[in-house]
C-alpha positions as semicolon CSV with decimal commas, in nm:
position;residue;x (nm);y (nm);z (nm)
1;M;3,472;4,497;-1,837
2;A;3,237;4,363;-2,091
3;T;3,487;4,110;-2,235
4;K;3,543;3,955;-1,885
5;R;3,173;3,921;-1,821
6;R;3,123;3,722;-2,170
7;T;3,414;3,507;-2,078
8;S;3,254;3,434;-1,736
9;A;2,916;3,344;-1,893
10;K;3,073;3,138;-2,151
11;A;3,269;2,942;-1,874
12;K;2,965;2,889;-1,680
13;S;2,770;2,767;-1,984
14;P;2,901;2,437;-2,052
15;L;2,914;2,345;-1,642
16;L;2,513;2,425;-1,673
17;K;2,483;2,198;-1,985
18;K;2,689;1,918;-1,798
19;I;2,458;1,948;-1,508
20;T;2,159;1,969;-1,697
21;G;2,268;1,671;-1,926
22;I;2,333;1,447;-1,590
23;L;2,002;1,529;-1,426
24;T;1,809;1,445;-1,770
25;K;1,996;1,097;-1,783
26;V;1,915;1,023;-1,430
27;F;1,564;1,133;-1,459
28;L;1,522;0,911;-1,800
29;W;1,686;0,611;-1,617
30;F;1,462;0,665;-1,325
31;L;1,133;0,677;-1,542
32;M;1,284;0,354;-1,746
33;V;1,382;0,145;-1,435
34;T;1,041;0,225;-1,240
35;V;0,823;0,147;-1,510
36;L;0,982;-0,174;-1,608
37;W;0,970;-0,248;-1,214
38;V;0,606;-0,174;-1,213
39;L;0,532;-0,374;-1,542
40;F;0,745;-0,677;-1,392
41;Y;0,515;-0,702;-1,095
42;R;0,228;-0,684;-1,300
43;F;0,293;-1,044;-1,394
44;V;0,541;-1,160;-1,129
45;N;0,402;-1,180;-0,769
46;P;0,633;-0,970;-0,523
47;P;0,833;-1,205;-0,318
48;I;0,909;-0,972;-0,030
49;T;0,843;-0,602;0,094
50;L;1,083;-0,369;0,253
51;L;0,826;-0,364;0,574
52;M;0,857;-0,749;0,571
53;I;1,244;-0,687;0,616
54;Q;1,212;-0,401;0,872
55;R;0,989;-0,627;1,083
56;N;1,229;-0,911;1,121
57;I;1,545;-0,643;1,170
58;E;1,320;-0,516;1,475
59;R;1,276;-0,877;1,588
60;S;1,631;-0,960;1,564
61;S;1,701;-0,647;1,775
62;E;1,442;-0,772;2,044
63;D;1,622;-1,130;2,042
64;K;1,293;-1,266;1,892
65;P;1,321;-1,543;1,621
66;S;1,264;-1,412;1,255
67;K;0,897;-1,472;1,148
68;M;0,736;-1,409;0,800
69;E;0,440;-1,605;0,759
70;K;0,286;-1,558;0,371
71;K;0,153;-1,757;0,128
72;W;0,020;-1,600;-0,243
73;V;-0,330;-1,678;-0,323
74;D;-0,455;-1,595;-0,669
75;F;-0,724;-1,329;-0,698
76;D;-0,984;-1,573;-0,857
77;D;-0,927;-1,803;-0,598
78;M;-0,961;-1,579;-0,283
79;S;-1,282;-1,550;-0,111
80;D;-1,521;-1,288;-0,250
81;N;-1,598;-1,197;0,125
82;M;-1,232;-1,083;0,194
83;K;-1,223;-0,889;-0,117
84;R;-1,528;-0,683;-0,032
85;A;-1,434;-0,661;0,337
86;A;-1,130;-0,498;0,221
87;V;-1,270;-0,264;0,008
88;S;-1,577;-0,189;0,232
89;A;-1,303;-0,111;0,528
90;E;-1,048;0,078;0,323
91;D;-1,153;0,210;-0,006
92;Q;-1,517;0,197;-0,096
93;L;-1,464;0,405;-0,406
94;F;-1,176;0,181;-0,495
95;L;-1,328;0,064;-0,836
96;K;-1,429;0,424;-0,941
97;H;-1,119;0,624;-0,853
98;I;-0,763;0,649;-1,029
99;G;-0,557;0,594;-0,750
100;F;-0,664;0,860;-0,526
101;D;-0,997;0,971;-0,331
102;V;-0,962;1,344;-0,287
103;K;-1,246;1,378;-0,045
104;A;-1,083;1,144;0,193
105;I;-0,755;1,336;0,150
106;E;-0,903;1,663;0,237
107;K;-1,062;1,531;0,516
108;A;-0,772;1,350;0,668
109;F;-0,564;1,680;0,613
110;E;-0,848;1,871;0,803
111;T;-0,840;1,630;1,080
112;N;-0,474;1,625;1,115
113;K;-0,465;2,001;1,136
114;K;-0,681;2,008;1,445
115;G;-0,577;1,705;1,584
116;K;-0,391;1,486;1,793
117;K;-0,438;1,172;1,603
118;I;-0,286;1,133;1,265
119;K;-0,551;1,015;1,013
120;G;-0,464;0,876;0,682
121;G;-0,660;0,929;0,347
122;S;-0,498;0,647;0,144
123;T;-0,648;0,434;-0,100
124;I;-0,596;0,053;-0,159
125;S;-0,405;0,161;-0,464
126;Q;-0,185;0,406;-0,244
127;Q;-0,118;0,136;0,006
128;T;-0,044;-0,107;-0,245
129;A;0,223;0,128;-0,401
130;K;0,360;0,202;-0,056
131;N;0,396;-0,163;0,051
132;V;0,529;-0,317;-0,276
133;F;0,769;-0,051;-0,395
134;L;0,869;0,188;-0,077
135;W;1,011;0,190;0,230
136;P;0,826;0,229;0,588
137;G;0,786;0,574;0,749
138;R;0,637;0,896;0,704
139;S;0,772;1,204;0,516
140;W;0,660;1,442;0,214
141;I;0,960;1,280;-0,010
142;R;0,808;0,924;0,035
143;K;0,438;1,072;-0,014
144;G;0,563;1,197;-0,348
145;F;0,699;0,868;-0,462
146;E;0,388;0,684;-0,335
147;A;0,186;0,924;-0,553
148;Y;0,401;0,860;-0,824
149;F;0,400;0,457;-0,790
150;T;0,024;0,484;-0,740
151;L;-0,007;0,645;-1,106
152;L;0,195;0,369;-1,246
153;I;0,001;0,095;-1,089
154;E;-0,314;0,249;-1,197
155;I;-0,213;0,270;-1,557
156;F;-0,018;-0,048;-1,585
157;W;-0,219;-0,283;-1,363
158;S;-0,566;-0,405;-1,352
159;K;-0,801;-0,324;-1,082
160;E;-0,801;-0,678;-0,965
161;R;-0,422;-0,692;-0,998
162;I;-0,390;-0,422;-0,759
163;L;-0,652;-0,555;-0,512
164;E;-0,473;-0,933;-0,548
165;V;-0,149;-0,787;-0,456
166;Y;-0,254;-0,555;-0,172
167;L;-0,460;-0,870;0,000
168;N;-0,123;-1,071;-0,043
169;V;0,138;-0,856;0,095
170;I;0,005;-0,622;0,361
171;E;0,050;-0,679;0,720
172;M;-0,206;-0,850;0,896
173;G;-0,042;-0,935;1,246
174;D;0,279;-0,972;1,403
175;G;0,485;-1,137;1,116
176;I;0,184;-1,223;0,937
177;Y;0,143;-1,096;0,579
178;G;-0,168;-1,138;0,357
179;A;-0,499;-1,277;0,370
180;E;-0,412;-1,664;0,349
181;A;-0,154;-1,627;0,633
182;A;-0,415;-1,429;0,827
183;S;-0,697;-1,680;0,781
184;Q;-0,468;-1,971;0,870
185;A;-0,359;-1,784;1,176
186;Y;-0,669;-1,685;1,299
187;Y;-0,934;-1,926;1,174
188;G;-0,726;-2,237;1,077
189;K;-0,859;-2,246;0,726
190;S;-0,780;-2,094;0,388
191;C;-0,875;-1,739;0,282
192;T;-1,065;-1,890;-0,003
193;K;-1,340;-2,034;0,251
194;L;-1,378;-1,726;0,459
195;S;-1,733;-1,617;0,573
196;R;-1,860;-1,288;0,554
197;A;-1,814;-1,221;0,944
198;Q;-1,450;-1,351;0,955
199;A;-1,344;-1,158;0,646
200;A;-1,499;-0,827;0,803
201;L;-1,312;-0,911;1,144
202;I;-0,988;-0,936;0,980
203;A;-1,026;-0,621;0,767
204;S;-1,148;-0,439;1,079
205;C;-0,780;-0,489;1,212
206;F;-0,610;-0,349;0,899
207;P;-0,531;0,011;1,059
208;N;-0,305;-0,142;1,335
209;P;-0,270;-0,529;1,285
210;R;-0,008;-0,552;1,558
211;R;-0,203;-0,391;1,812
212;W;-0,547;-0,562;1,723
213;S;-0,608;-0,932;1,665
214;P;-0,933;-1,115;1,555
215;K;-0,842;-1,350;1,828
216;N;-0,871;-1,112;2,101
217;A;-1,140;-0,855;1,926
218;T;-1,179;-0,545;2,170
219;P;-1,552;-0,387;2,161
220;Y;-1,397;-0,109;1,944
221;I;-1,300;-0,372;1,663
222;R;-1,646;-0,552;1,691
223;H;-1,802;-0,237;1,622
224;R;-1,567;-0,163;1,313
225;Q;-1,649;-0,527;1,200
226;Y;-2,027;-0,444;1,224
227;L;-1,992;-0,135;1,000
228;I;-1,762;-0,316;0,771
229;M;-2,046;-0,585;0,740
230;K;-2,286;-0,317;0,683
231;N;-2,077;-0,163;0,420
232;M;-2,044;-0,500;0,247
233;R;-2,393;-0,541;0,204
234;R;-2,436;-0,203;0,059
235;L;-2,146;-0,255;-0,170
236;G;-2,283;-0,556;-0,302
237;P;-2,084;-0,780;-0,525
238;L;-1,762;-0,607;-0,706
239;D;-1,810;-0,538;-1,026
240;F;-1,456;-0,554;-1,189
């Protein structure tokens, strides 16, 4: 009986080793590919995101023409007002944290536990990771990948690069992506020349850019604009 058990254990052992070996290789390949991907986008501007593709699939299913207005603007050329408005609206601790605002996450978790309305606690770094490297949607798996890519961009990119990519790829309207396309659509001028009020009004629509628009700002959006401008004054120049 003891001999049979030993034989069975020996038979299982090579299988376990094989599975462990495969999983180790998969993990190492995943690590290598994702790190190289993040390093690549440190120097090369992301040409498209999965959200842009999804939005055009949705438009096609509704018999609407495809729409993808976007134009890259380098960080140094972008209006300082737009940078400060984004940080003031979305992540006032952007320059201080390493990708995560623990207090904001805890607050969002508590709010969501009580409530009806889902509130996010994502930083600019998390939103950038989500937009550039992941698919749209909400799930714990995607949140895990988001945390992983957030750490990678915080390690391999500068804060300037994170904010530059963020302001060039995020959705800012129906088929409108990035600050330059938004500025042209709403004000007919480049984002390099945005005033403080204009930048704050664009940023006030970030949470739901397909529902809200600077062109038809509701009282709620005007109030958000006021609060963002107040935060911009308090924030002062961004010290990168």
